[in-house]
TORGU-269053 format. One record per residue (C-alpha): x, y, z; residue in three letters. Coordinates in steps of 0.2 Angstrom, whole numbers, padded with zeros to 4 digits, always signed. Example, Ala and Ser with C-alpha at 12.3 -4.5 7.8 and 13.67 -1.06 7.14 Angstrom:
2
+0062-0022+0039ala+0068-0005+0036ser
This chain:
1040
-0186-0578-0067met-0170-0588-0065arg-0166-0577-0081arg-0166-0559-0068arg-0162-0566-0051phe-0146-0571-0060gly-0142-0555-0069arg-0148-0547-0051val-0136-0557-0043tyr-0121-0555-0054leu-0122-0536-0054leu-0124-0538-0034phe-0106-0544-0034leu-0099-0533-0047leu-0103-0517-0037gly-0096-0528-0021leu-0079-0531-0030leu-0079-0512-0036ala-0081-0506-0017ala-0066-0519-0013phe-0055-0511-0029val-0056-0495-0025leu-0056-0496-0005gly-0039-0505-0010ala-0033-0490-0023cys-0035-0476-0011asn-0025-0483+0003leu-0014-0490-0010gly-0010-0470-0014ala+0008-0466-0011gly+0007-0447-0015asp-0009-0445-0009ala-0012-0433+0005glu-0015-0440+0020ala-0031-0432+0032thr-0028-0439+0049leu-0044-0448+0058thr-0044-0442+0077pro-0045-0461+0082ala-0034-0473+0070pro-0044-0489+0065ser-0039-0505+0055ala-0052-0502+0042thr-0048-0492+0027gly-0061-0477+0024ala-0070-0472+0008ala-0060-0457+0002pro-0070-0441+0011thr-0074-0426-0001arg-0075-0409+0005thr-0091-0399-0001leu-0087-0383-0008leu-0099-0367-0011pro-0108-0366-0029asp-0096-0359-0039gly-0081-0364-0031ala-0067-0373-0039val-0065-0392-0034pro-0048-0397-0026thr-0040-0415-0024gln-0050-0427-0016ala-0041-0433+0000phe-0039-0449+0005val-0042-0456+0023thr-0029-0467+0029val-0020-0475+0046thr-0009-0462+0052pro+0008-0471+0053pro+0012-0479+0071gln+0024-0467+0083phe+0026-0471+0101pro+0015-0468+0114thr+0021-0451+0121val+0015-0443+0137ser+0003-0429+0137gln+0010-0414+0142ala+0005-0396+0145thr-0005-0387+0133ser+0007-0371+0131val+0018-0366+0117ala+0035-0361+0123val+0036-0347+0113phe+0031-0329+0115pro+0015-0323+0106thr+0021-0315+0088ala+0017-0296+0087gln+0010-0294+0072leu+0017-0281+0059pro+0006-0264+0057pro-0008-0262+0045ala+0004-0251+0032leu-0012-0243+0020pro-0014-0252+0006thr-0023-0248-0011ser-0040-0253-0017thr-0036-0268-0024thr-0031-0285-0015val-0015-0288-0008pro-0005-0305-0010val+0003-0311+0004ser+0005-0329+0007ile+0015-0331+0024ile+0016-0339+0039ile+0024-0328+0052leu+0024-0338+0068ser+0030-0350+0074pro+0047-0347+0065ile+0062-0357+0063pro+0072-0363+0078gly+0056-0361+0088asn+0052-0373+0102ile+0031-0381+0101ala+0020-0389+0112ser+0002-0391+0117gly-0010-0383+0104asn-0001-0370+0093val-0008-0356+0088gln-0001-0353+0068val-0001-0334+0065leu+0002-0326+0044gly-0007-0322+0030ser-0016-0330+0017ala-0022-0317+0004ile-0024-0316-0016his-0034-0307-0029pro-0040-0324-0034asn-0041-0334-0018phe-0053-0347-0017leu-0048-0356+0001gln-0034-0362+0010tyr-0026-0377+0017arg-0013-0377+0033leu-0002-0395+0036glu+0011-0402+0044tyr+0025-0414+0039gly+0043-0420+0048pro+0058-0410+0040asp+0066-0417+0031pro+0051-0424+0020asn+0057-0435+0008pro+0041-0445+0006asn+0032-0430+0003asn+0020-0435+0020leu+0008-0421+0024trp-0004-0421+0039phe-0021-0410+0039pro-0020-0395+0053ile-0035-0384+0046thr-0047-0392+0034gly-0054-0383+0020ile-0054-0363+0024val-0063-0353+0012gln-0061-0335+0022gln-0044-0328+0015pro-0033-0321+0032val-0020-0304+0034leu-0009-0306+0048asn-0021-0316+0058gly-0021-0333+0064gly-0021-0347+0054leu-0026-0364+0064gly-0023-0371+0078ile-0011-0384+0078trp-0014-0397+0091asn+0006-0405+0091thr+0001-0417+0106asn-0003-0433+0097thr+0001-0447+0092ala+0005-0443+0076ala+0016-0429+0080ser+0029-0438+0092pro+0046-0425+0097asp+0055-0421+0085gly+0058-0411+0072val+0043-0405+0058tyr+0040-0389+0048gln+0024-0381+0043leu+0017-0376+0027arg+0004-0366+0020leu-0007-0371+0002arg-0017-0356-0005val-0028-0362-0020phe-0032-0349-0033leu-0049-0346-0043arg-0038-0352-0058asp-0034-0369-0054gly-0016-0364-0048arg-0009-0365-0030gln+0003-0355-0021glu+0014-0361-0008ile+0024-0356+0006thr+0033-0368+0020thr+0041-0366+0038ala+0055-0379+0045gly+0064-0380+0058asn+0050-0382+0073ile+0054-0393+0086his+0039-0402+0093val+0045-0406+0113arg+0029-0414+0123asn+0038-0426+0131gln+0049-0417+0144gln+0047-0402+0152pro+0045-0385+0142thr+0062-0373+0142pro+0062-0356+0148val+0062-0349+0133pro+0080-0340+0130thr+0091-0327+0120asn+0097-0340+0109thr+0100-0334+0092gln+0091-0339+0075thr+0092-0335+0060ile+0076-0325+0057pro+0067-0326+0040arg+0071-0316+0026pro+0059-0303+0020ile+0052-0302+0002ala+0051-0285-0008ala+0056-0278-0023phe+0049-0262-0034thr+0051-0256-0050gln+0052-0241-0064asp+0033-0243-0069arg+0019-0254-0067thr+0012-0249-0084ser+0013-0246-0100gly+0011-0251-0118asn+0020-0266-0126ala+0032-0270-0127pro+0033-0265-0110leu+0054-0263-0103val+0052-0264-0084val+0068-0265-0072arg+0065-0274-0054phe+0074-0265-0041ser+0076-0281-0024asn+0073-0272-0008leu+0073-0289+0001ser+0080-0291+0019gln+0089-0304+0032gly+0100-0318+0024gln+0097-0323+0008ile+0105-0336-0003ser+0094-0337-0019ser+0081-0326-0028tyr+0067-0334-0040ser+0057-0324-0051trp+0041-0326-0060glu+0037-0311-0073phe+0018-0319-0076gly+0021-0324-0093asp+0031-0338-0090thr+0046-0328-0091gly+0057-0330-0076asn+0076-0326-0067ser+0088-0330-0054asn+0095-0315-0054gln+0096-0300-0039ala+0091-0287-0050asn+0081-0292-0068pro+0076-0282-0081val+0060-0290-0093his+0053-0286-0106thr+0034-0289-0110tyr+0029-0291-0127gln+0011-0294-0125ser-0004-0284-0119pro-0010-0292-0100gly-0011-0290-0082val+0005-0301-0073tyr+0008-0306-0058thr+0028-0302-0053val+0032-0314-0039thr+0049-0315-0031leu+0054-0328-0018arg+0069-0327-0010val+0077-0341+0001ala+0089-0342+0015gly+0096-0351+0032pro+0080-0345+0038gly+0068-0351+0027gly+0057-0343+0011thr+0046-0331+0009ala+0038-0322-0006asn+0031-0306-0013val+0019-0302-0028ser+0014-0286-0041arg+0004-0284-0053gln+0011-0275-0071ile-0002-0270-0081asn+0004-0270-0101val-0008-0261-0115thr-0009-0260-0132ser-0004-0244-0140pro-0021-0237-0148ala-0022-0236-0167ala-0021-0219-0176pro-0038-0214-0182ala-0037-0210-0201ala-0045-0194-0208ser-0042-0182-0222phe-0049-0167-0233asp-0052-0165-0251ala-0053-0150-0260ser-0063-0150-0272pro-0073-0166-0268thr-0082-0165-0288ser-0082-0157-0305gly-0077-0158-0322glu-0064-0168-0329ala-0051-0167-0329pro-0052-0165-0310leu-0036-0159-0299ala-0039-0163-0282val-0030-0159-0266thr-0031-0169-0251phe-0025-0165-0233thr-0022-0177-0221asn-0029-0173-0204thr-0026-0191-0194thr-0023-0191-0176thr-0012-0200-0166gly+0005-0210-0170ser+0008-0218-0186tyr+0023-0220-0198thr+0016-0223-0215thr+0002-0216-0224ser-0004-0224-0241thr-0017-0216-0254trp-0029-0227-0266asp-0037-0214-0278phe-0050-0227-0286gly-0044-0226-0303asp-0029-0238-0301gly-0018-0225-0294glu-0010-0222-0279thr+0003-0211-0268ser+0012-0212-0253thr+0016-0194-0249ala+0007-0186-0233asn-0005-0175-0244ser-0004-0179-0259pro-0014-0169-0276thr-0020-0180-0289his-0029-0177-0305thr-0045-0188-0311phe-0046-0190-0330asp-0059-0202-0335asp-0079-0196-0329val-0087-0206-0315gly-0086-0208-0294thr-0072-0213-0285tyr-0069-0218-0269asn-0052-0213-0261val-0045-0224-0244ile-0032-0215-0235leu-0025-0232-0224gln-0013-0227-0211val-0002-0237-0202ile+0004-0234-0184gly+0012-0244-0170pro-0005-0246-0161gly-0012-0255-0178gly-0020-0248-0194thr-0037-0239-0196asn-0044-0231-0214gln-0054-0216-0220ala-0065-0216-0236val-0072-0200-0246arg-0079-0199-0263gln-0076-0188-0277ile-0088-0185-0293thr-0080-0181-0309val-0093-0175-0321glu-0094-0173-0341asn-0089-0156-0348pro-0104-0150-0354gln-0101-0156-0373val-0117-0157-0385pro-0124-0175-0389ala-0120-0184-0404pro-0131-0183-0421val-0135-0201-0427ala-0134-0206-0445gly-0130-0220-0456phe-0130-0226-0475gln-0136-0248-0479pro-0128-0253-0494ser-0142-0262-0501val-0161-0258-0493ala-0169-0274-0501ser-0165-0289-0508gly-0167-0312-0506glu-0159-0321-0489val-0149-0322-0485pro-0148-0304-0489leu-0131-0294-0481thr-0130-0276-0479val-0115-0266-0473thr-0121-0250-0462phe-0109-0235-0466asn-0111-0224-0452asn-0114-0203-0455thr-0113-0197-0434thr-0107-0181-0433thr-0101-0174-0415gly-0091-0181-0399glu-0095-0200-0398thr-0089-0214-0387ser-0098-0229-0393gln-0113-0235-0405phe-0127-0250-0401leu-0136-0257-0415trp-0152-0267-0416asp-0153-0274-0433phe-0170-0284-0430asp-0178-0273-0419gly-0181-0285-0404asp-0172-0272-0394gly-0156-0282-0391ile-0140-0275-0396thr-0132-0285-0411asp-0117-0274-0413ser-0106-0260-0409thr-0095-0258-0422asp-0094-0242-0431arg-0098-0247-0448asp-0104-0266-0444pro-0111-0279-0460thr-0124-0289-0456tyr-0132-0304-0464val-0152-0306-0465phe-0157-0325-0465gln-0175-0326-0465glu-0185-0316-0474pro-0195-0300-0470gly-0194-0282-0467thr-0183-0279-0452phe-0181-0260-0445asn-0164-0257-0440val-0158-0245-0424phe-0143-0235-0422met-0140-0227-0406thr-0125-0216-0405ala-0118-0211-0387leu-0104-0198-0382gly-0100-0187-0368pro-0114-0176-0371gly-0129-0187-0372gly-0135-0201-0386gln-0147-0200-0402ser-0155-0212-0410thr-0160-0216-0429thr-0168-0231-0440asn-0172-0234-0456thr-0182-0250-0465ser-0171-0267-0473ile-0183-0279-0483thr-0179-0297-0486ala-0187-0308-0497ser-0188-0328-0501gln-0180-0335-0516pro-0193-0341-0530val-0194-0361-0525asn-0184-0361-0508ala-0190-0377-0499pro-0200-0377-0481val-0191-0388-0470ala-0200-0397-0458ser-0199-0416-0449phe-0209-0430-0437asp-0202-0438-0424val-0205-0456-0418ser-0208-0451-0399thr-0203-0435-0390asp-0200-0441-0374thr-0195-0458-0365gly-0182-0463-0352asp-0164-0464-0356ala-0156-0470-0367pro-0169-0463-0378leu-0167-0466-0399thr-0179-0456-0409val-0183-0459-0428asp-0182-0441-0437phe-0194-0443-0454thr-0189-0429-0465asn-0206-0421-0471thr-0200-0405-0478thr-0206-0397-0498thr-0200-0386-0510gly-0185-0388-0518asp-0172-0394-0505ala-0153-0401-0513thr-0146-0404-0493ser-0149-0405-0475tyr-0142-0404-0458ser-0148-0408-0442trp-0144-0402-0424asp-0152-0416-0412phe-0145-0407-0395asn-0145-0388-0401asn-0126-0387-0399asp-0124-0377-0418gly-0114-0393-0423ile-0122-0403-0436thr-0125-0422-0431asp-0131-0427-0446ser-0134-0424-0465thr-0146-0438-0469ala-0162-0436-0477glu-0172-0447-0462ser-0160-0449-0448pro-0161-0458-0431ser-0153-0454-0415phe-0149-0460-0400thr-0149-0448-0383phe-0139-0455-0370val-0143-0441-0355asn-0159-0435-0348ser-0163-0418-0350gly-0172-0408-0363thr-0164-0407-0380tyr-0172-0394-0395thr-0168-0405-0412ala-0167-0393-0427arg-0167-0398-0446leu-0162-0384-0458ala-0166-0387-0477ala-0155-0379-0491thr-0159-0377-0509gly-0158-0365-0524pro-0170-0353-0514gly-0161-0352-0500gly-0162-0362-0481thr-0177-0364-0470thr-0177-0373-0452thr-0189-0383-0442ala-0187-0389-0422gln-0194-0402-0411ala-0192-0403-0391thr-0185-0421-0387ile-0188-0426-0367thr-0178-0438-0359val-0181-0446-0341leu-0170-0452-0328thr-0177-0472-0328pro-0183-0478-0312leu-0173-0489-0303glu-0177-0505-0292pro-0181-0501-0274pro-0167-0507-0259thr-0181-0514-0243ala-0172-0512-0226ser-0180-0508-0208phe-0175-0508-0190glu-0186-0515-0177ala-0184-0510-0157asn-0183-0521-0148pro-0180-0535-0155thr-0180-0549-0139val-0191-0545-0122gly-0206-0554-0113glu-0224-0557-0119ala-0233-0546-0123pro-0217-0537-0133leu-0224-0524-0142ser-0212-0518-0157val-0208-0502-0169ile-0202-0504-0186phe-0194-0493-0193thr-0194-0490-0214asn-0175-0486-0220thr-0179-0492-0236ser-0174-0484-0251val-0181-0479-0268gly-0197-0471-0277ser-0215-0475-0278glu-0213-0486-0264leu-0226-0497-0261thr-0225-0509-0242phe-0231-0526-0236ala-0224-0533-0218trp-0230-0550-0213asp-0222-0548-0190phe-0226-0566-0188asn-0219-0578-0203gly-0237-0583-0208asp-0237-0577-0226gly-0250-0567-0222ile-0251-0547-0226val-0252-0539-0207asp-0249-0519-0209ser-0246-0508-0226glu-0240-0493-0216ala-0220-0485-0217ser-0218-0487-0200asn-0228-0498-0190pro-0230-0506-0173thr-0235-0523-0166phe-0238-0532-0153val-0232-0551-0149tyr-0243-0557-0136glu-0235-0575-0138ala-0219-0579-0133ala-0209-0588-0149gly-0196-0582-0162thr-0205-0575-0175tyr-0197-0569-0192glu-0202-0553-0196ala-0202-0546-0216ser-0205-0532-0227leu-0209-0533-0244leu-0205-0516-0254val-0212-0513-0273thr-0211-0500-0287asn-0217-0501-0304pro-0201-0506-0311val-0198-0521-0296gly-0196-0528-0277glu-0185-0532-0264asp-0188-0538-0247ser-0180-0537-0229tyr-0183-0549-0212ser-0178-0548-0194leu-0179-0560-0178pro-0187-0557-0165ile-0187-0567-0149thr-0201-0563-0137val-0197-0573-0120asp-0211-0581-0107glu-0215-0571-0092asp-0202-0573-0078val-0204-0581-0060glu-0202-0571-0044phe-0188-0579-0033phe-0190-0573-0015pro-0181-0558-0009pro-0164-0560+0003thr-0166-0549+0018ala-0150-0541+0027ala-0142-0526+0038phe-0131-0519+0046asn-0132-0508+0062ala-0123-0496+0067val-0117-0497+0083pro-0123-0512+0089thr-0119-0507+0108ser-0118-0492+0117gly-0124-0482+0133leu-0143-0479+0136ala-0152-0472+0127pro-0143-0478+0111leu-0148-0474+0094ser-0144-0485+0081val-0145-0482+0063thr-0149-0500+0052phe-0143-0500+0035glu-0153-0507+0025asn-0143-0522+0012gln-0158-0533+0006ser-0158-0537-0011phe-0172-0546-0023gly-0187-0542-0031asp-0193-0531-0014ile-0209-0521-0015thr-0210-0517+0005asn-0200-0518+0024tyr-0208-0523+0038glu-0194-0517+0056trp-0195-0525+0074asp-0181-0518+0084phe-0186-0525+0098asp-0192-0543+0098asn-0211-0537+0104asp-0219-0544+0088gly-0224-0526+0083thr-0220-0520+0069val-0210-0503+0072asp-0206-0494+0055ser-0207-0499+0034thr-0194-0486+0031asp-0179-0495+0020ile-0164-0489+0034ser-0172-0483+0047pro-0166-0476+0065thr-0172-0480+0082phe-0166-0474+0100glu-0165-0488+0113tyr-0171-0478+0130gln-0166-0493+0143ser-0152-0504+0145ser-0153-0522+0139gly-0151-0534+0125gln-0161-0531+0109phe-0166-0543+0093val-0169-0532+0081ala-0174-0541+0063ser-0181-0535+0046leu-0192-0545+0034lys-0189-0541+0018ala-0208-0544+0005ile-0206-0546-0014gly-0218-0556-0027pro-0210-0570-0024gly-0212-0570-0006gly-0201-0567+0010glu-0185-0567+0020asn-0179-0561+0038ser-0166-0556+0046val-0161-0552+0064ser-0143-0546+0076thr-0143-0543+0094thr-0142-0524+0101ile-0134-0521+0118thr-0140-0505+0128val-0127-0504+0145asp-0131-0490+0158glu-0124-0472+0155pro-0108-0468+0166ser-0105-0453+0174pro-0099-0436+0166pro-0081-0431+0169val-0076-0414+0164ala-0061-0410+0152asp-0054-0396+0143phe-0039-0387+0136ser-0032-0370+0132thr-0022-0365+0116asp-0015-0349+0128phe-0017-0349+0149ser-0008-0333+0150ser-0003-0316+0137gly-0005-0298+0134asn-0021-0290+0135ala-0032-0289+0123pro-0029-0310+0125leu-0040-0323+0114thr-0041-0340+0122val-0048-0356+0112thr-0057-0367+0124phe-0058-0386+0117thr-0069-0397+0130gly-0064-0416+0131asn-0078-0424+0141pro-0081-0440+0144ser-0096-0451+0150gly-0111-0448+0146thr-0114-0430+0142val-0132-0424+0140glu-0126-0404+0142ser-0112-0393+0147phe-0108-0378+0151ala-0094-0362+0151trp-0089-0350+0164asp-0075-0339+0156phe-0071-0327+0168asp-0076-0335+0185gly-0092-0321+0187asp-0103-0334+0190gly-0115-0331+0173ile-0113-0343+0161ile-0105-0339+0144asp-0108-0354+0133asn-0118-0369+0131thr-0119-0376+0112ser-0098-0375+0108asp-0088-0389+0115leu-0074-0376+0106ser-0075-0359+0109ala-0066-0344+0110gln-0066-0329+0123phe-0055-0313+0122thr-0051-0304+0141tyr-0048-0287+0136asn-0044-0279+0155gln-0029-0287+0164pro-0031-0298+0180gly-0033-0318+0185glu-0049-0327+0178tyr-0055-0342+0182asn-0062-0352+0169ala-0075-0367+0173thr-0080-0379+0164phe-0095-0391+0169thr-0105-0405+0160val-0121-0416+0166asn-0128-0432+0164gly-0134-0447+0168ala-0143-0437+0184gly-0126-0432+0187gln-0111-0415+0185ser-0095-0412+0184asp-0084-0399+0183ser-0065-0392+0179met-0057-0376+0183ser-0042-0366+0175gln-0034-0350+0179thr-0029-0338+0164ile-0016-0324+0167thr-0021-0307+0158val-0006-0295+0157asn-0006-0275+0155glu-0002-0276+0135ala+0014-0268+0131pro+0016-0251+0120gln+0024-0247+0106pro+0038-0236+0104pro+0034-0216+0100thr+0039-0211+0083ala+0045-0192+0078met+0050-0186+0064leu+0053-0168+0056ser+0056-0159+0039val+0065-0145+0032asp+0052-0140+0020val+0033-0147+0019ser+0024-0139+0003ser+0033-0131-0013gly+0032-0131-0031pro+0037-0148-0041ala+0052-0154-0040pro+0054-0155-0023leu+0066-0161-0013thr+0063-0164+0008val+0075-0169+0020thr+0067-0179+0034phe+0075-0183+0052thr+0072-0196+0064asn+0068-0188+0081asp+0066-0202+0088thr+0075-0205+0104asp+0087-0221+0096pro+0086-0229+0114thr+0067-0231+0110asn+0069-0242+0097tyr+0079-0255+0087asp+0074-0253+0070thr+0065-0240+0058phe+0059-0238+0039thr+0054-0223+0029trp+0040-0223+0016asp+0039-0207+0009phe+0024-0208+0000asp+0013-0221+0008asn+0013-0236-0004asp+0020-0249+0009gly+0036-0250+0000thr+0051-0248+0012val+0061-0232+0003asp+0072-0232+0017asn+0077-0240+0034ser+0098-0237+0035ser+0099-0216+0037asp+0090-0206+0053thr+0093-0192+0039glu+0089-0194+0024val+0084-0182+0007thr+0066-0189-0007his+0062-0178-0021thr+0045-0177-0026tyr+0044-0176-0044glu+0026-0176-0048gln+0012-0163-0040pro+0001-0170-0025gly-0002-0174-0006thr+0009-0186+0001tyr+0010-0194+0018ser+0027-0199+0022ala+0029-0211+0036val+0043-0216+0048leu+0039-0233+0056tyr+0049-0237+0074val+0051-0254+0077ile+0054-0261+0097arg+0053-0279+0102asn+0042-0284+0087gly+0031-0268+0092leu+0029-0256+0080val+0026-0235+0081gly+0022-0221+0066ser+0020-0206+0064ala+0017-0197+0047val+0020-0180+0038gln+0010-0173+0024gln+0021-0167+0011ile+0011-0154-0001thr+0018-0153-0021val+0009-0140-0031ser+0013-0137-0048glu+0027-0127-0055pro+0027-0109-0058ala+0025-0107-0077pro+0041-0099-0086pro+0042-0080-0090glu+0046-0073-0106ala+0063-0067-0106pro+0068-0050-0108asn+0077-0050-0126val+0093-0039-0126thr+0108-0039-0137phe+0121-0029-0143asp+0129-0027-0163ala+0145-0020-0165gln+0146-0009-0175pro+0128-0006-0183glu+0132+0005-0198ser+0147+0005-0213gly+0150+0000-0229thr+0151-0016-0235ala+0158-0028-0235pro+0153-0026-0218leu+0157-0038-0203gln+0146-0036-0187val+0147-0046-0169thr+0133-0050-0161phe+0132-0055-0142ser+0115-0058-0130ile+0117-0048-0115thr+0101-0056-0109thr+0104-0066-0091pro+0109-0084-0097ala+0097-0092-0083asp+0083-0084-0091thr+0082-0092-0106tyr+0083-0112-0111thr+0085-0110-0132ala+0090-0094-0144phe+0090-0091-0164ser+0099-0077-0173trp+0091-0070-0192asp+0105-0057-0196phe+0098-0054-0212asp+0079-0053-0210ser+0076-0068-0224asp+0065-0077-0211gly+0079-0091-0210ile+0087-0095-0196val+0107-0094-0196asp+0114-0098-0178asn+0105-0109-0162thr+0124-0111-0156thr+0134-0097-0152asp+0127-0083-0138thr+0143-0070-0146thr+0143-0074-0167ala+0150-0062-0182thr+0141-0061-0199phe+0148-0051-0213thr+0136-0042-0224tyr+0142-0042-0244gln+0128-0030-0251glu+0121-0014-0246ala+0107-0012-0238gly+0095-0010-0222glu+0098-0025-0214tyr+0084-0029-0198thr+0092-0044-0186val+0082-0054-0176ser+0085-0063-0159leu+0074-0075-0151leu+0076-0081-0135leu+0062-0096-0129asp+0061-0102-0109asn+0054-0117-0108asn+0040-0114-0122gly+0039-0097-0117val+0047-0082-0130ser+0051-0065-0135asp+0057-0058-0150thr+0071-0040-0151ala+0078-0031-0167thr+0092-0021-0172lys+0094-0014-0190thr+0110-0013-0199ile+0114+0000-0209ser+0126-0008-0225val+0132+0007-0238ser+0141+0004-0255ala+0161+0007-0255ala+0164+0024-0262pro+0170+0025-0281val+0186+0035-0286ala+0178+0052-0298pro+0184+0052-0316val+0185+0070-0323ala+0174+0074-0342ser+0164+0087-0347phe+0155+0094-0365thr+0159+0113-0372ala+0149+0121-0382asp+0152+0127-0393pro+0172+0125-0393thr+0176+0140-0404ser+0169+0156-0412gly+0175+0175-0414thr+0177+0186-0398ala+0168+0190-0387pro+0163+0172-0386leu+0151+0163-0373thr+0154+0147-0370val+0142+0133-0360thr+0151+0119-0350phe+0143+0104-0344ser+0153+0091-0333ser+0149+0071-0336thr+0162+0066-0323ser+0158+0048-0315thr+0162+0040-0299gly+0158+0047-0281asp+0159+0066-0286val+0161+0078-0269glu+0163+0094-0277ser+0166+0103-0294leu+0181+0115-0299ser+0182+0124-0315trp+0197+0133-0323asp+0190+0143-0337phe+0205+0151-0345asn+0221+0142-0338gly+0223+0154-0324asp+0225+0141-0311gly+0212+0152-0301ala+0194+0144-0299pro+0180+0151-0309asp+0165+0141-0305ser+0161+0124-0294ser+0146+0120-0304asp+0138+0107-0313ala+0133+0120-0327thr+0143+0134-0330ala+0144+0149-0345thr+0162+0158-0347phe+0164+0173-0360thr+0181+0175-0367tyr+0182+0194-0372pro+0197+0190-0381gln+0204+0179-0395ala+0217+0166-0391gly
């Protein structure tokens, strides 16, 4: 028992030491985030944890520390001295969650006192929770104090929290606010607002028109929000205000400090782009998303014609791939390839081929596969035939087979011994028959047209007096290394012997009766070949060599090896070996206690025992032992009673929690809270309520197997003090609807309380010390807070003044056109009275982005069809009015085919003929043209509306002019007639006869060449024309 008490007491001391060290470490963390407690204490508190809902990402633990000591300041009126911030209007948004992390109020330069409502936005697509904090400005030690706890609800243009500036931790001075938004991926987005003056020690000054530098407004747009990688995006900075620096984070580890950067996204993904701007008035940020996609891979496909046929087979492949691709590679399956788009390939050999087309494009790689079947041409099967050189003889018998097969062949299969196994594929093989017998020799001839088989018989006989091989072995089984004696028992006439002991085809001995040692285990075929004048015969025997058995190795584990009696120990056998038997001696008395493999043994008496194991197999034995220590049963000591009471004094009724701190072997507890000798509780750490005043002795008795022990303390209960009502508000006046937060701060004995916010005598709230109430109508309201306790009550009232809410300005706009086909250019005019607003902005497509803020008359072009809501925002004193004009953009009218006309000068003539062509169709009715001057189907000109062309050869030519208007085209034609150039005539003729007696009649025939238009004959040389016919007859009446 002394040993157990010592171990318990040591653990207790180690626990106390660990708690002290952890507390000291937490208090000493210089850069820890401080969570201020309402009432600082002198004792270091343990770290606190904020419990999150299931699935939430945990944040860093915040350490509760004593805040720095500042001078005590007097209480100031609970009111902020700057006017209520006017939130911007809720602009139309898309279905995605916006990114807005900003503090809108208070702004740099404001003076704050009392309870200040902090306005702004904390919203993000990955929003988890946010926390609002304040710290000194400047803040070299990075010390921040909480305004709110962890808030798990996003806020868009609303209240982020209430900042109580009137505390000991925030004396008058300059401060900054920090808004931290925790995202679900573990990141944080942070924005700050500095130069805020807290003033509670002197009267609140009346706000003046002192110029303050406003915080810049971060805004930007980009030329595209999505596209395929690599995607180049150009960002246009639209931020407003005094800006000294820009910081861009593109979401892919890229960044820039340029005003209008260009960034390339190399990989697909959704990226959040954040622009942070900083200036004298503070910082601001805005984010947008860029969606980068991967281009789609092409879809490979092709057609083949034909897909089957006889060799050689020519196949045309047509590439029908869809999608974008840059290269195409063909693998025809016969070792040939091609990079043509649609190749033709000839398959020479019979077979089935897998043709693979692989296409590669910007989006990746794809493949398509089709099968081509090449068939054998129809040819007749061969006729098998052969002639052996001899048909019989003594062994060894060598036979040469002469092939006499006819027909087309591709292969021969020979089976010389009729066992169905191919022995040769030669055309004219030679084979040696080693054994006597009659053998059927088969030959199969194969060819493109089929196959045929023929056979014949070969007889091999045993020579006279051939030996008969045989032998005996001294043993055929044993452990390695195994030595075997071989005794030769061969009969007949043998002249030599060849021994192959391991059947590897190599002669190991030529002795008549050798010995051989087999070193390795295995099964061996020992073969003897006996040779004599009559030939060679063989005999064989099988030798089996075994692996020898190894001696065992004893080993085991015991669990436990130390403990109190009776001690049950489990023994786990870890011995190594084969064919094992076991003998266990658990107590070292030389007697075998168990032969099991994994036994259990119970040691009843205390002592030190030697547990041993003997392991045996046919070739040896081994032993192993372990010590087992069995202790005596322990003796128990009385426990030590101890507890802590919280609180030990207070007003009746007083609820006290008793924290049990006893240690030792304890079975039960007895509590007597009022020292009346009666057990009031047997719980470990109970709670008790003292109803009346007085001093009470509370005692605890701890009882265990070793005895009992008691301890007590005094509880002082005083009479309750009367209740005192007190409360504060964040606003005491403002515009309707006005939401006021009431915070009750009662003292004394408070048993219940009640709120009447509007002075109508009706109780509005009885459960919340901090409550909100909204005054929807203007007026003066008397808010009353009543507390009850100790049989008494007390009240406090405050007047709430609600003013009429100011109205936003009325926006007016006009347009010159509200509908039309794309692209549609619209002129917008701001018709609002300039005296009714301070600034204005245009949003032409209602996407929440400011498109213009300087021009009262501005034009905007809508490139795409659709219905758009153009919005004009006018702002006066922080209030926003708007006017909306719907713009309808229709599809552009389809283009019309042009009316094709042209002129040709001249339209006919002799070759070579030069013709001038001129388009006479109005130029604004077409976008492209092409001339075909000689009707050969080839475009001759696409650049000249007036062109010339020379026709070198005679003929009829159809000239065509094609005019295209954005994809719609028409054609007109003209005919140009070109004739050959005239050829000068050459006169010639024949006459028959050319002589004779008068009267002589002669026939004349013209054989003139060239272009002949007319003929004129003068037969007698008198100068007078006699005929104009091509063939004429004339009679000469007289000789001459």
